[in-house]
N, C-alpha and C positions, 0 to 999 in steps of 0.2 A: 939611112932609111926611116931607121927606128925614131931619129929624133923629128924629124917631118911630122911622123906620127902622132909622137907629142906634144909637138908644138899644135898639130891641128887640133888635138884634145882638149888643150890649154884654151884654147880660144875658143873652142865650143863652150866651154864652161864657162868663159866670161862671158859669151852673147846671151846665155840663159838669162832671162829675167825674173826679177825679185819682187814680187808685191800682190797686189790685190787677186787673190784666187791662184797664186802661185809663191809659196811658200818655199824658204831654202829646203834644199835637199836633207839637209844635216836634221830638220824640226816636222818633217812629214812623218805618217804613219808609215810602219815598216810593213812590206807586204804579211799577210796571213796575222797580222798584230790588231786587236780591236782599238779602236779609240779610247773605251770605256772598259777597259777589262773587268772592272766588280760588275757593271752594270746592276740591273735590276735582282734582286735575290729570288731564286725559284721557291715557288708557291707564296710569295707575297702581293696581295691582292687588292687590284682596285675598288673605288667607292662603287662601281657599276655593279662589280661582281657581290660587295657584301650587302648594299642591296635589296639585287637580284634574292639572294639567298635569305636575307632577312623575310620576304615579303612572302617566300615560300615553306616558312618555319608555321606549325601547325599550335592552335590554343581552342581551348575546349571553350565552349560558350553555352548559354541555357536558353534555348529556344523553345517556347510555347512549353516549357515546364521540362524538355528532354533537351540532353545534352547532347552537343554534335562537336565533332572536332573539324575544322575549316582552318585556311591557310589566314595569316593576316591578313593580306592582301584582300579576301573576301570579308573579312571580320571590316577591314576599313570602309571599303565599298559599300555594307551592309549599313554601317552607323551615316555615312555619308547620305546615302539616301533616305536613313529615317529620318534624320537633321532637315531633308528637302521636303518630307512628306508633313513633318511636323509646321512647317510654313517658315523655314528661315529660308529667308529670300535673297541670300547670299549663295546660299547651298543650291537654291533651287536653280539661280539661274548659270551657275556650274555646271550642272547636271544636264540641264539644256545643253547648253555647249557641248559638253563631253558626248551625250547622244547622239548630237550631230553630226560632230568630229566620226565615232564610232559607226553612224549607219556611213557616211560618206568612204569612208578605209573599205567597208564591209563591199559596196559597191565597186572601190577598186580593184579590190582583190581578185574579184570574178573576173573570167577571160572575157575579153572584149569581143561582140557580135558581131564585128565592121563586115562589111563586105569586102571581099579581095580585090586587087585588083588584077586585069587579065594576064598577065604576064603569071602572078602569083597563083590565080585559077588555073593557069596550064601548067604550072609546075605539080600542084596538086593532083591534077587529073594524069599525069606523066606517070606519077606515083602511085597511083591507086591503079592502074592497067601493069606497070609491074609487077605488084603487089599481086592481083589478080594472076597474072600470068606464072608467077612462081607459087601460087596456091594453086592453080589448076595442075601444074608438071609435076607437082609433090604429089598431085590426089594420088596421078595412076604410076608414079614411081617413086621408090624409097631413096631416089638418089640427088645429092645437090644441083642445081641449077649452076652455070655457070654466067655471074651475074656483072655485066660490066659496067 
């Protein structure tokens, strides 16, 4: 009995395919083991994090004879706008493009006030009716109603 079980096991092993996306069992990652055990060190920063942190750093500037503390990002934007105002055509073009982009983003961030479809309106009306019923029910009693 055991002989036949061993033969079927060895036949199953020999029929296993090895190739593209099927590496040999011996070279596969073991269960519970990472393929990159060292990985990225904890606390190491990526470029975006360093960039954002640097832009948030504070600097002291003199503006109209008064000292102010502002972020580096604000200082850079002020210099950029001042350069555009002094007649630098390239800075002016970039400023116009940035302002257009900011306006479109601002318009997109506001919720769209488009008309709802009939099914959406019916759903909203149903929700409002249930909320009003709960409010009316709670106004008379302090018990919570059974909502289904």
